N, C-alpha and C positions, 0 to 999 in steps of 0.2 A: 623602518621595520613594519612588516605587514603580518597579519595573522587573524585568526577567528577567535572571538571571545567564547569561552566555554558555555556561558549561559545565554548566548544568542539563540533565539528561537525564531525560525521562519516557518510560516504556515501558509497554505492556500487550500481553499475548498470550493467545491462546485456542487450545486443542487442540480441533479440530472433529471431530464424528462423520462417518463416511464416508457422507455423504448429501447429494446435490446440493441438496436442499430447504432445507438450513441456510444457504444463501447469503443469503437475504432476512433471516433472523435476525441473521446476522453483520453485514450492512449496517446494521441498526438499532442494534446494539451499537457499531459504529464511529461512527455519527452522534452518539451520546450522548457518546462519548469526545472526538471532535474538537470538538464544540460546547463541552464543558467545558474544553478546552484553548485556547478562544478562536480557533479556526480555521474558524469558520462560513462565511467567504467562499470557502473551498476545499472545503467539505463535499460539494457535488454532484459535483465532479470526483473527489474521493477515493472516494466511494461507487461511482462508475462503474468506477473502476480496481479497487477491491476485488472488485466483482462479476465483472469480467473474469478477474482472476487466480485467484480461487477456482473459477470455472467451469472454467477450464483445469486446475487441480490436481485437481479431482474427476473431470473427463472423461478427461484424458490421463495423470495421475499415479497415485500409489498412496498409500493412507493409511499412517500417520497424516498429517493435514494441520494445519499450525500457521499462524495469522495473527498477525503482530506489527505494532505501530505504534511508531514511534520519533520523538520530538519534542525538538528543541533550539531555542535562539534563532535558529539559522541555517537549519535545515531540518526537513522532515517526511519520514519514510520509511515505506513499506508493504512488508512482507516476507511472502511465502507460501512455506512449506516443504512439500514432499511427498517421497515416497520412490520415485517413479517414475524409471526410468533415462534416459528421453528428455528432452532440453532443448527448451524452446519454440523454434519457428522461425517466421520470417515467411513467409507464403505468397504466391505470385504468383496473384492471383485475377482471374477474369473479372468485369467490372462487375456482372453479374447474380447473382453468388454470394451466397448467403444467410448463410453462416457463414465464419469465418476472419479477421475484421478486428480481433479483440480486442487483439492486440499493437500493431497500428498505432494504435488508439485510445489505448492506454496511453502510447505514445511521444508522441503529439500533446498529451496532457494534462499530462505530467510534464517535469521538467528533466533526468532521468536514469534509465536502466533498466539492468538486467543480470541475470545469472544466476551464482550462486556454487555450485559443486558441494559437496556435503556431504563432510566429511573422509574418511569411510569408503567413499565412492564410491556409496552407496546412496540417492541422491536429489539434490535441489538446492533452493536458495532463489532464487526470482524476486523481485527487489526493484525499487522505483522510488522516486524522491524528488522533492520540490519544494523549491526554494530559497525561503526566506522573506525578506521585506523586513526590514531592520534596524529593530527597534522601540526607540524612545528612551524613557528614563524620563521620567515626568511630574515637571517641576521648577516649583514655584510661582514666581510673579513675585518678583523680588528674591532668589531663591535661588541 
């Protein structure tokens, strides 16, 4: 019999250099981890969200920037921490606007989002999560 224990927690995190060009490399690292964790069906959405959150952190936040992935049997979470004072905000945009839709995209692709201020007041963690379908253990016939 195989299965995943419900309270198993897998995490990985990276402290990223202060360079917007690292977003592509980070997405490749995330793809490798997500695929290894058996979440290939969500990989494209996860990579788009990671790109949006990192671009915001590098553009509007302050280094250091940390990217974390959290995975349990029930959910998958992406967290991006930076040390900028401003919290992300949703913009009211003209239909012709070229930028500013990142958080709307993140909200559309995930099951929950939020911002958690760092305890010392020097930054925040922007997070999002996906609810995962309950996975049942493989039980052989007659078992």
